[in-house]
Backbone atoms as SQL, in Angstrom:
CREATE TABLE atoms (id INTEGER PRIMARY KEY, chain TEXT, resi INTEGER, resn TEXT, atom TEXT, x REAL, y REAL, z REAL);
INSERT INTO atoms VALUES
  (1, 'A', 1, 'MET', 'N', 0.848, -1.175, 0.000),
  (2, 'A', 1, 'MET', 'CA', 0.000, 0.000, 0.000),
  (3, 'A', 1, 'MET', 'C', 0.893, 1.238, 0.000),
  (4, 'A', 2, 'ASN', 'N', 0.543, 2.208, -0.829),
  (5, 'A', 2, 'ASN', 'CA', 1.318, 3.439, -0.897),
  (6, 'A', 2, 'ASN', 'C', 0.418, 4.618, -0.557),
  (7, 'A', 3, 'TYR', 'N', 0.872, 5.425, 0.387),
  (8, 'A', 3, 'TYR', 'CA', 0.093, 6.559, 0.879),
  (9, 'A', 3, 'TYR', 'C', 0.509, 7.887, 0.251),
  (10, 'A', 4, 'ASN', 'N', 1.434, 7.845, -0.711),
  (11, 'A', 4, 'ASN', 'CA', 1.977, 9.080, -1.261),
  (12, 'A', 4, 'ASN', 'C', 0.882, 9.971, -1.856),
  (13, 'A', 5, 'ASN', 'N', 0.905, 11.243, -1.468),
  (14, 'A', 5, 'ASN', 'CA', -0.034, 12.273, -1.943),
  (15, 'A', 5, 'ASN', 'C', -1.490, 12.041, -1.539),
  (16, 'A', 6, 'LYS', 'N', -1.735, 11.187, -0.557),
  (17, 'A', 6, 'LYS', 'CA', -3.099, 10.974, -0.068),
  (18, 'A', 6, 'LYS', 'C', -3.366, 11.910, 1.118),
  (19, 'A', 7, 'LYS', 'N', -4.612, 12.339, 1.232),
  (20, 'A', 7, 'LYS', 'CA', -5.034, 13.196, 2.345),
  (21, 'A', 7, 'LYS', 'C', -6.041, 12.435, 3.197),
  (22, 'A', 8, 'PHE', 'N', -5.950, 12.637, 4.507),
  (23, 'A', 8, 'PHE', 'CA', -6.835, 11.975, 5.459),
  (24, 'A', 8, 'PHE', 'C', -7.413, 12.983, 6.430),
  (25, 'A', 9, 'ARG', 'N', -8.614, 12.636, 6.955),
  (26, 'A', 9, 'ARG', 'CA', -9.307, 13.452, 7.945),
  (27, 'A', 9, 'ARG', 'C', -9.835, 12.506, 9.036),
  (28, 'A', 10, 'PRO', 'N', -9.658, 12.866, 10.313),
  (29, 'A', 10, 'PRO', 'CA', -10.227, 12.051, 11.381),
  (30, 'A', 10, 'PRO', 'C', -11.760, 12.069, 11.340),
  (31, 'A', 11, 'VAL', 'N', -12.366, 10.913, 11.538),
  (32, 'A', 11, 'VAL', 'CA', -13.824, 10.824, 11.641),
  (33, 'A', 11, 'VAL', 'C', -14.236, 10.358, 13.038),
  (34, 'A', 12, 'GLN', 'N', -13.245, 9.932, 13.829),
  (35, 'A', 12, 'GLN', 'CA', -13.509, 9.490, 15.203),
  (36, 'A', 12, 'GLN', 'C', -12.215, 9.626, 15.985),
  (37, 'A', 13, 'ASN', 'N', -12.323, 10.055, 17.260),
  (38, 'A', 13, 'ASN', 'CA', -11.146, 10.159, 18.112),
  (39, 'A', 13, 'ASN', 'C', -11.575, 10.067, 19.573),
  (40, 'A', 14, 'SER', 'N', -10.666, 9.583, 20.410),
  (41, 'A', 14, 'SER', 'CA', -10.916, 9.546, 21.851),
  (42, 'A', 14, 'SER', 'C', -10.973, 10.967, 22.394),
  (43, 'A', 15, 'GLU', 'N', -11.636, 11.132, 23.539),
  (44, 'A', 15, 'GLU', 'CA', -11.804, 12.448, 24.176),
  (45, 'A', 15, 'GLU', 'C', -10.470, 13.147, 24.432),
  (46, 'A', 16, 'ASN', 'N', -9.424, 12.374, 24.755),
  (47, 'A', 16, 'ASN', 'CA', -8.128, 12.957, 25.115),
  (48, 'A', 16, 'ASN', 'C', -7.259, 13.250, 23.890),
  (49, 'A', 17, 'GLY', 'N', -7.785, 13.051, 22.695),
  (50, 'A', 17, 'GLY', 'CA', -7.051, 13.366, 21.477),
  (51, 'A', 17, 'GLY', 'C', -7.252, 14.813, 21.075),
  (52, 'A', 18, 'GLU', 'N', -6.378, 15.314, 20.205),
  (53, 'A', 18, 'GLU', 'CA', -6.469, 16.708, 19.762),
  (54, 'A', 18, 'GLU', 'C', -6.918, 16.848, 18.311),
  (55, 'A', 19, 'THR', 'N', -6.912, 15.778, 17.545),
  (56, 'A', 19, 'THR', 'CA', -7.351, 15.895, 16.154),
  (57, 'A', 19, 'THR', 'C', -8.876, 15.855, 16.082),
  (58, 'A', 20, 'SER', 'N', -9.410, 16.442, 15.008),
  (59, 'A', 20, 'SER', 'CA', -10.851, 16.476, 14.778),
  (60, 'A', 20, 'SER', 'C', -11.102, 16.447, 13.277),
  (61, 'A', 21, 'GLU', 'N', -12.359, 16.513, 12.873),
  (62, 'A', 21, 'GLU', 'CA', -12.689, 16.504, 11.446),
  (63, 'A', 21, 'GLU', 'C', -12.108, 17.710, 10.712),
  (64, 'A', 22, 'GLU', 'N', -11.681, 18.724, 11.463),
  (65, 'A', 22, 'GLU', 'CA', -11.061, 19.907, 10.853),
  (66, 'A', 22, 'GLU', 'C', -9.571, 19.703, 10.586),
  (67, 'A', 23, 'THR', 'N', -8.994, 18.619, 11.115),
  (68, 'A', 23, 'THR', 'CA', -7.566, 18.348, 10.947),
  (69, 'A', 23, 'THR', 'C', -7.346, 17.585, 9.638),
  (70, 'A', 24, 'ILE', 'N', -6.464, 18.096, 8.802),
  (71, 'A', 24, 'ILE', 'CA', -6.147, 17.442, 7.531),
  (72, 'A', 24, 'ILE', 'C', -4.690, 16.992, 7.549),
  (73, 'A', 25, 'PHE', 'N', -4.492, 15.707, 7.231),
  (74, 'A', 25, 'PHE', 'CA', -3.162, 15.109, 7.122),
  (75, 'A', 25, 'PHE', 'C', -2.828, 14.952, 5.644),
  (76, 'A', 26, 'GLU', 'N', -1.647, 15.400, 5.234),
  (77, 'A', 26, 'GLU', 'CA', -1.178, 15.232, 3.860),
  (78, 'A', 26, 'GLU', 'C', 0.024, 14.301, 3.902),
  (79, 'A', 27, 'TYR', 'N', -0.165, 13.075, 3.407),
  (80, 'A', 27, 'TYR', 'CA', 0.866, 12.041, 3.490),
  (81, 'A', 27, 'TYR', 'C', 1.781, 12.065, 2.278),
  (82, 'A', 28, 'LYS', 'N', 3.076, 11.809, 2.548),
  (83, 'A', 28, 'LYS', 'CA', 4.083, 11.601, 1.511),
  (84, 'A', 28, 'LYS', 'C', 4.787, 10.294, 1.846),
  (85, 'A', 29, 'GLN', 'N', 5.082, 9.494, 0.831),
  (86, 'A', 29, 'GLN', 'CA', 5.768, 8.229, 1.073),
  (87, 'A', 29, 'GLN', 'C', 6.824, 7.999, 0.013),
  (88, 'A', 30, 'THR', 'N', 8.031, 7.641, 0.466),
  (89, 'A', 30, 'THR', 'CA', 9.136, 7.230, -0.399),
  (90, 'A', 30, 'THR', 'C', 9.632, 5.902, 0.135),
  (91, 'A', 31, 'GLY', 'N', 9.518, 4.850, -0.680),
  (92, 'A', 31, 'GLY', 'CA', 9.854, 3.512, -0.180),
  (93, 'A', 31, 'GLY', 'C', 8.913, 3.175, 0.956),
  (94, 'A', 32, 'ASN', 'N', 9.474, 2.784, 2.095),
  (95, 'A', 32, 'ASN', 'CA', 8.617, 2.462, 3.244),
  (96, 'A', 32, 'ASN', 'C', 8.599, 3.592, 4.280),
  (97, 'A', 33, 'ILE', 'N', 9.139, 4.765, 3.912),
  (98, 'A', 33, 'ILE', 'CA', 9.180, 5.897, 4.835),
  (99, 'A', 33, 'ILE', 'C', 8.019, 6.846, 4.551),
  (100, 'A', 34, 'LEU', 'N', 7.220, 7.090, 5.583),
  (101, 'A', 34, 'LEU', 'CA', 6.044, 7.948, 5.479),
  (102, 'A', 34, 'LEU', 'C', 6.277, 9.220, 6.292),
  (103, 'A', 35, 'THR', 'N', 5.898, 10.364, 5.726),
  (104, 'A', 35, 'THR', 'CA', 5.914, 11.622, 6.465),
  (105, 'A', 35, 'THR', 'C', 4.582, 12.327, 6.225),
  (106, 'A', 36, 'SER', 'N', 4.258, 13.241, 7.117),
  (107, 'A', 36, 'SER', 'CA', 3.044, 14.026, 6.934),
  (108, 'A', 36, 'SER', 'C', 3.165, 15.339, 7.673),
  (109, 'A', 37, 'GLU', 'N', 2.571, 16.365, 7.082),
  (110, 'A', 37, 'GLU', 'CA', 2.306, 17.608, 7.790),
  (111, 'A', 37, 'GLU', 'C', 0.803, 17.639, 7.997),
  (112, 'A', 38, 'TYR', 'N', 0.380, 18.206, 9.110),
  (113, 'A', 38, 'TYR', 'CA', -1.059, 18.300, 9.377),
  (114, 'A', 38, 'TYR', 'C', -1.362, 19.524, 10.213),
  (115, 'A', 39, 'LYS', 'N', -2.610, 19.987, 10.097),
  (116, 'A', 39, 'LYS', 'CA', -3.075, 21.133, 10.873),
  (117, 'A', 39, 'LYS', 'C', -4.594, 21.173, 10.800),
  (118, 'A', 40, 'GLY', 'N', -5.164, 22.011, 11.668),
  (119, 'A', 40, 'GLY', 'CA', -6.605, 22.196, 11.676),
  (120, 'A', 40, 'GLY', 'C', -7.216, 21.867, 13.019),
  (121, 'A', 41, 'GLY', 'N', -8.310, 22.537, 13.331),
  (122, 'A', 41, 'GLY', 'CA', -8.954, 22.337, 14.624),
  (123, 'A', 41, 'GLY', 'C', -8.064, 22.859, 15.738),
  (124, 'A', 42, 'GLN', 'N', -7.774, 22.022, 16.720),
  (125, 'A', 42, 'GLN', 'CA', -6.932, 22.416, 17.858),
  (126, 'A', 42, 'GLN', 'C', -5.448, 22.451, 17.511),
  (127, 'A', 43, 'ILE', 'N', -5.068, 21.958, 16.330),
  (128, 'A', 43, 'ILE', 'CA', -3.654, 21.820, 15.988),
  (129, 'A', 43, 'ILE', 'C', -3.219, 22.925, 15.035),
  (130, 'A', 44, 'ILE', 'N', -2.242, 23.717, 15.481),
  (131, 'A', 44, 'ILE', 'CA', -1.688, 24.784, 14.653),
  (132, 'A', 44, 'ILE', 'C', -0.756, 24.187, 13.603),
  (133, 'A', 45, 'LYS', 'N', 0.122, 23.262, 14.016),
  (134, 'A', 45, 'LYS', 'CA', 1.053, 22.611, 13.084),
  (135, 'A', 45, 'LYS', 'C', 1.502, 21.298, 13.682),
  (136, 'A', 46, 'GLY', 'N', 1.560, 20.272, 12.837),
  (137, 'A', 46, 'GLY', 'CA', 2.032, 18.972, 13.281),
  (138, 'A', 46, 'GLY', 'C', 2.801, 18.259, 12.187),
  (139, 'A', 47, 'HIS', 'N', 3.654, 17.335, 12.618),
  (140, 'A', 47, 'HIS', 'CA', 4.422, 16.483, 11.700),
  (141, 'A', 47, 'HIS', 'C', 4.393, 15.056, 12.237),
  (142, 'A', 48, 'LEU', 'N', 4.461, 14.115, 11.325),
  (143, 'A', 48, 'LEU', 'CA', 4.661, 12.729, 11.738),
  (144, 'A', 48, 'LEU', 'C', 5.659, 12.076, 10.801),
  (145, 'A', 49, 'ILE', 'N', 6.301, 11.044, 11.310),
  (146, 'A', 49, 'ILE', 'CA', 7.203, 10.220, 10.511),
  (147, 'A', 49, 'ILE', 'C', 6.954, 8.776, 10.903),
  (148, 'A', 50, 'GLY', 'N', 6.967, 7.891, 9.911),
  (149, 'A', 50, 'GLY', 'CA', 6.684, 6.498, 10.211),
  (150, 'A', 50, 'GLY', 'C', 7.247, 5.550, 9.186),
  (151, 'A', 51, 'LEU', 'N', 7.109, 4.292, 9.511),
  (152, 'A', 51, 'LEU', 'CA', 7.502, 3.194, 8.629),
  (153, 'A', 51, 'LEU', 'C', 6.267, 2.397, 8.248),
  (154, 'A', 52, 'VAL', 'N', 6.154, 2.077, 6.959),
  (155, 'A', 52, 'VAL', 'CA', 5.021, 1.320, 6.434),
  (156, 'A', 52, 'VAL', 'C', 5.486, -0.105, 6.174),
  (157, 'A', 53, 'ASP', 'N', 4.769, -1.106, 6.733),
  (158, 'A', 53, 'ASP', 'CA', 5.148, -2.500, 6.476),
  (159, 'A', 53, 'ASP', 'C', 4.439, -3.040, 5.234),
  (160, 'A', 54, 'GLU', 'N', 4.677, -4.301, 4.915),
  (161, 'A', 54, 'GLU', 'CA', 4.143, -4.898, 3.686),
  (162, 'A', 54, 'GLU', 'C', 2.618, -4.966, 3.664),
  (163, 'A', 55, 'ASP', 'N', 1.957, -4.903, 4.830),
  (164, 'A', 55, 'ASP', 'CA', 0.489, -4.917, 4.905),
  (165, 'A', 55, 'ASP', 'C', -0.105, -3.510, 4.891),
  (166, 'A', 56, 'GLY', 'N', 0.753, -2.482, 4.876),
  (167, 'A', 56, 'GLY', 'CA', 0.276, -1.105, 4.900),
  (168, 'A', 56, 'GLY', 'C', 0.132, -0.537, 6.301),
  (169, 'A', 57, 'THR', 'N', 0.479, -1.333, 7.328),
  (170, 'A', 57, 'THR', 'CA', 0.425, -0.842, 8.706),
  (171, 'A', 57, 'THR', 'C', 1.547, 0.170, 8.906),
  (172, 'A', 58, 'ILE', 'N', 1.214, 1.267, 9.581),
  (173, 'A', 58, 'ILE', 'CA', 2.170, 2.346, 9.807),
  (174, 'A', 58, 'ILE', 'C', 2.524, 2.409, 11.292),
  (175, 'A', 59, 'GLU', 'N', 3.827, 2.369, 11.593),
  (176, 'A', 59, 'GLU', 'CA', 4.318, 2.638, 12.944),
  (177, 'A', 59, 'GLU', 'C', 4.893, 4.041, 12.892),
  (178, 'A', 60, 'MET', 'N', 4.346, 4.956, 13.705),
  (179, 'A', 60, 'MET', 'CA', 4.748, 6.355, 13.563),
  (180, 'A', 60, 'MET', 'C', 4.999, 7.042, 14.897),
  (181, 'A', 61, 'ARG', 'N', 5.682, 8.174, 14.784),
  (182, 'A', 61, 'ARG', 'CA', 5.893, 9.112, 15.881),
  (183, 'A', 61, 'ARG', 'C', 5.382, 10.463, 15.398),
  (184, 'A', 62, 'TYR', 'N', 4.785, 11.223, 16.291),
  (185, 'A', 62, 'TYR', 'CA', 4.267, 12.525, 15.890),
  (186, 'A', 62, 'TYR', 'C', 4.576, 13.590, 16.933),
  (187, 'A', 63, 'HIS', 'N', 4.608, 14.842, 16.465),
  (188, 'A', 63, 'HIS', 'CA', 4.718, 15.997, 17.353),
  (189, 'A', 63, 'HIS', 'C', 3.885, 17.121, 16.758),
  (190, 'A', 64, 'GLN', 'N', 3.317, 17.921, 17.646),
  (191, 'A', 64, 'GLN', 'CA', 2.415, 18.976, 17.188),
  (192, 'A', 64, 'GLN', 'C', 2.361, 20.103, 18.213),
  (193, 'A', 65, 'ILE', 'N', 2.005, 21.288, 17.700),
  (194, 'A', 65, 'ILE', 'CA', 1.758, 22.447, 18.554),
  (195, 'A', 65, 'ILE', 'C', 0.247, 22.678, 18.552),
  (196, 'A', 66, 'ASN', 'N', -0.358, 22.676, 19.741),
  (197, 'A', 66, 'ASN', 'CA', -1.807, 22.892, 19.806),
  (198, 'A', 66, 'ASN', 'C', -2.130, 24.376, 19.990),
  (199, 'A', 67, 'ASN', 'N', -3.421, 24.704, 19.981),
  (200, 'A', 67, 'ASN', 'CA', -3.828, 26.112, 20.061),
  (201, 'A', 67, 'ASN', 'C', -3.638, 26.712, 21.461),
  (202, 'A', 68, 'LYS', 'N', -3.160, 25.910, 22.416),
  (203, 'A', 68, 'LYS', 'CA', -2.778, 26.437, 23.732),
  (204, 'A', 68, 'LYS', 'C', -1.287, 26.788, 23.761),
  (205, 'A', 69, 'GLY', 'N', -0.595, 26.524, 22.626),
  (206, 'A', 69, 'GLY', 'CA', 0.837, 26.790, 22.554),
  (207, 'A', 69, 'GLY', 'C', 1.690, 25.685, 23.145),
  (208, 'A', 70, 'GLU', 'N', 1.096, 24.498, 23.344),
  (209, 'A', 70, 'GLU', 'CA', 1.836, 23.368, 23.930),
  (210, 'A', 70, 'GLU', 'C', 2.420, 22.487, 22.833),
  (211, 'A', 71, 'LEU', 'N', 3.631, 21.990, 23.078),
  (212, 'A', 71, 'LEU', 'CA', 4.264, 21.007, 22.207),
  (213, 'A', 71, 'LEU', 'C', 3.882, 19.622, 22.727),
  (214, 'A', 72, 'MET', 'N', 3.176, 18.852, 21.892),
  (215, 'A', 72, 'MET', 'CA', 2.713, 17.521, 22.289),
  (216, 'A', 72, 'MET', 'C', 3.374, 16.481, 21.391),
  (217, 'A', 73, 'THR', 'N', 3.707, 15.316, 21.957),
  (218, 'A', 73, 'THR', 'CA', 4.361, 14.244, 21.208),
  (219, 'A', 73, 'THR', 'C', 3.670, 12.922, 21.494),
  (220, 'A', 74, 'GLY', 'N', 3.809, 11.980, 20.554),
  (221, 'A', 74, 'GLY', 'CA', 3.201, 10.680, 20.773),
  (222, 'A', 74, 'GLY', 'C', 3.647, 9.629, 19.780),
  (223, 'A', 75, 'ILE', 'N', 3.150, 8.420, 20.009),
  (224, 'A', 75, 'ILE', 'CA', 3.396, 7.277, 19.141),
  (225, 'A', 75, 'ILE', 'C', 2.043, 6.729, 18.683),
  (226, 'A', 76, 'CYS', 'N', 2.045, 6.084, 17.513),
  (227, 'A', 76, 'CYS', 'CA', 0.795, 5.594, 16.959),
  (228, 'A', 76, 'CYS', 'C', 1.045, 4.375, 16.082),
  (229, 'A', 77, 'LEU', 'N', 0.127, 3.422, 16.136),
  (230, 'A', 77, 'LEU', 'CA', 0.105, 2.290, 15.212),
  (231, 'A', 77, 'LEU', 'C', -1.191, 2.399, 14.417),
  (232, 'A', 78, 'SER', 'N', -1.057, 2.442, 13.103),
  (233, 'A', 78, 'SER', 'CA', -2.192, 2.713, 12.219),
  (234, 'A', 78, 'SER', 'C', -2.366, 1.541, 11.251),
  (235, 'A', 79, 'LYS', 'N', -3.552, 0.908, 11.298),
  (236, 'A', 79, 'LYS', 'CA', -3.834, -0.255, 10.445),
  (237, 'A', 79, 'LYS', 'C', -4.862, 0.110, 9.381),
  (238, 'A', 80, 'PRO', 'N', -4.528, -0.159, 8.102),
  (239, 'A', 80, 'PRO', 'CA', -5.430, 0.234, 7.019),
  (240, 'A', 80, 'PRO', 'C', -6.563, -0.760, 6.781),
  (241, 'A', 81, 'GLU', 'N', -7.665, -0.225, 6.309),
  (242, 'A', 81, 'GLU', 'CA', -8.804, -1.025, 5.853),
  (243, 'A', 81, 'GLU', 'C', -9.250, -0.381, 4.538),
  (244, 'A', 82, 'LEU', 'N', -9.408, -1.190, 3.492),
  (245, 'A', 82, 'LEU', 'CA', -9.849, -0.672, 2.201),
  (246, 'A', 82, 'LEU', 'C', -11.365, -0.762, 2.136),
  (247, 'A', 83, 'GLY', 'N', -12.023, 0.383, 1.991),
  (248, 'A', 83, 'GLY', 'CA', -13.485, 0.416, 1.937),
  (249, 'A', 83, 'GLY', 'C', -14.018, 0.028, 0.576),
  (250, 'A', 84, 'LYS', 'N', -15.327, -0.148, 0.504),
  (251, 'A', 84, 'LYS', 'CA', -15.988, -0.523, -0.755),
  (252, 'A', 84, 'LYS', 'C', -15.785, 0.531, -1.837),
  (253, 'A', 85, 'SER', 'N', -15.622, 1.785, -1.415),
  (254, 'A', 85, 'SER', 'CA', -15.431, 2.884, -2.371),
  (255, 'A', 85, 'SER', 'C', -14.000, 2.932, -2.905),
  (256, 'A', 86, 'GLY', 'N', -13.112, 2.092, -2.335),
  (257, 'A', 86, 'GLY', 'CA', -11.705, 2.123, -2.720),
  (258, 'A', 86, 'GLY', 'C', -10.895, 3.079, -1.867),
  (259, 'A', 87, 'LYS', 'N', -11.568, 3.800, -0.967),
  (260, 'A', 87, 'LYS', 'CA', -10.880, 4.728, -0.065),
  (261, 'A', 87, 'LYS', 'C', -10.334, 3.966, 1.141),
  (262, 'A', 88, 'ILE', 'N', -9.243, 4.483, 1.695),
  (263, 'A', 88, 'ILE', 'CA', -8.586, 3.855, 2.845),
  (264, 'A', 88, 'ILE', 'C', -9.114, 4.451, 4.140),
  (265, 'A', 89, 'ARG', 'N', -9.366, 3.562, 5.114),
  (266, 'A', 89, 'ARG', 'CA', -9.659, 3.969, 6.500),
  (267, 'A', 89, 'ARG', 'C', -8.500, 3.494, 7.344),
  (268, 'A', 90, 'LEU', 'N', -8.002, 4.363, 8.210),
  (269, 'A', 90, 'LEU', 'CA', -6.899, 4.005, 9.098),
  (270, 'A', 90, 'LEU', 'C', -7.412, 3.891, 10.532),
  (271, 'A', 91, 'HIS', 'N', -7.257, 2.708, 11.108),
  (272, 'A', 91, 'HIS', 'CA', -7.666, 2.442, 12.489),
  (273, 'A', 91, 'HIS', 'C', -6.422, 2.597, 13.363),
  (274, 'A', 92, 'GLU', 'N', -6.455, 3.608, 14.230),
  (275, 'A', 92, 'GLU', 'CA', -5.251, 3.979, 14.960),
  (276, 'A', 92, 'GLU', 'C', -5.371, 3.740, 16.460),
  (277, 'A', 93, 'THR', 'N', -4.266, 3.256, 17.017),
  (278, 'A', 93, 'THR', 'CA', -4.090, 3.132, 18.462),
  (279, 'A', 93, 'THR', 'C', -2.889, 3.996, 18.798),
  (280, 'A', 94, 'TRP', 'N', -3.071, 4.967, 19.694),
  (281, 'A', 94, 'TRP', 'CA', -2.007, 5.924, 19.955),
  (282, 'A', 94, 'TRP', 'C', -1.823, 6.169, 21.443),
  (283, 'A', 95, 'GLN', 'N', -0.658, 6.766, 21.762),
  (284, 'A', 95, 'GLN', 'CA', -0.373, 7.145, 23.149),
  (285, 'A', 95, 'GLN', 'C', 0.468, 8.406, 23.153),
  (286, 'A', 96, 'TRP', 'N', 0.098, 9.338, 24.035),
  (287, 'A', 96, 'TRP', 'CA', 0.906, 10.527, 24.231),
  (288, 'A', 96, 'TRP', 'C', 2.211, 10.130, 24.915),
  (289, 'A', 97, 'THR', 'N', 3.324, 10.724, 24.473),
  (290, 'A', 97, 'THR', 'CA', 4.601, 10.564, 25.175),
  (291, 'A', 97, 'THR', 'C', 4.941, 11.850, 25.926),
  (292, 'A', 98, 'SER', 'N', 4.010, 12.793, 25.913),
  (293, 'A', 98, 'SER', 'CA', 4.118, 14.036, 26.674),
  (294, 'A', 98, 'SER', 'C', 2.811, 14.201, 27.450),
  (295, 'A', 99, 'GLY', 'N', 2.731, 15.256, 28.224),
  (296, 'A', 99, 'GLY', 'CA', 1.495, 15.521, 28.973),
  (297, 'A', 99, 'GLY', 'C', 1.174, 14.391, 29.931),
  (298, 'A', 100, 'ASP', 'N', -0.077, 13.932, 29.906),
  (299, 'A', 100, 'ASP', 'CA', -0.513, 12.898, 30.862),
  (300, 'A', 100, 'ASP', 'C', -0.182, 11.475, 30.407),
  (301, 'A', 101, 'LYS', 'N', 0.416, 11.337, 29.225),
  (302, 'A', 101, 'LYS', 'CA', 0.841, 10.031, 28.679),
  (303, 'A', 101, 'LYS', 'C', -0.320, 9.037, 28.520),
  (304, 'A', 102, 'SER', 'N', -1.537, 9.578, 28.386),
  (305, 'A', 102, 'SER', 'CA', -2.711, 8.722, 28.192),
  (306, 'A', 102, 'SER', 'C', -2.727, 8.169, 26.769),
  (307, 'A', 103, 'SER', 'N', -3.632, 7.237, 26.521),
  (308, 'A', 103, 'SER', 'CA', -3.724, 6.610, 25.205),
  (309, 'A', 103, 'SER', 'C', -5.149, 6.713, 24.680),
  (310, 'A', 104, 'GLY', 'N', -5.315, 6.357, 23.407),
  (311, 'A', 104, 'GLY', 'CA', -6.633, 6.424, 22.801),
  (312, 'A', 104, 'GLY', 'C', -6.660, 5.748, 21.445),
  (313, 'A', 105, 'THR', 'N', -7.783, 5.898, 20.761),
  (314, 'A', 105, 'THR', 'CA', -7.956, 5.338, 19.426),
  (315, 'A', 105, 'THR', 'C', -8.588, 6.401, 18.536),
  (316, 'A', 106, 'SER', 'N', -8.348, 6.270, 17.251),
  (317, 'A', 106, 'SER', 'CA', -8.964, 7.172, 16.285),
  (318, 'A', 106, 'SER', 'C', -9.119, 6.456, 14.950),
  (319, 'A', 107, 'ILE', 'N', -9.957, 7.016, 14.099),
  (320, 'A', 107, 'ILE', 'CA', -10.157, 6.509, 12.732),
  (321, 'A', 107, 'ILE', 'C', -10.010, 7.684, 11.786),
  (322, 'A', 108, 'LEU', 'N', -9.169, 7.509, 10.765),
  (323, 'A', 108, 'LEU', 'CA', -8.995, 8.513, 9.724),
  (324, 'A', 108, 'LEU', 'C', -9.544, 7.947, 8.433),
  (325, 'A', 109, 'GLU', 'N', -10.131, 8.815, 7.618),
  (326, 'A', 109, 'GLU', 'CA', -10.631, 8.404, 6.294),
  (327, 'A', 109, 'GLU', 'C', -9.938, 9.205, 5.209),
  (328, 'A', 110, 'GLU', 'N', -9.645, 8.525, 4.103),
  (329, 'A', 110, 'GLU', 'CA', -9.048, 9.185, 2.969),
  (330, 'A', 110, 'GLU', 'C', -10.046, 10.146, 2.341),
  (331, 'A', 111, 'LEU', 'N', -9.577, 11.329, 1.965),
  (332, 'A', 111, 'LEU', 'CA', -10.424, 12.328, 1.306),
  (333, 'A', 111, 'LEU', 'C', -10.499, 12.071, -0.194);
């Protein structure tokens, strides 16, 4: 699976997450290396970097500045599901490595 030039938007997130339907992720992929810039909603600017395995699962690290001016960091495992429309849904399990270090889940859909 290749995520290059694909855009995603969260459609579901845990209460302790900062992304929302207003957050847009723009993915770039070269080989198995994935990067993204994202912003929107509570997030002023964010970046992620990850590795994509042969099944399309992404192991990533992220950092972002929220609208409170805080630098937040975390880790995430994202598993793809191909929908009937051919669009990708990413089922994510994540944990903050800053702040309260809580964890959560989210779902992103390809735009």
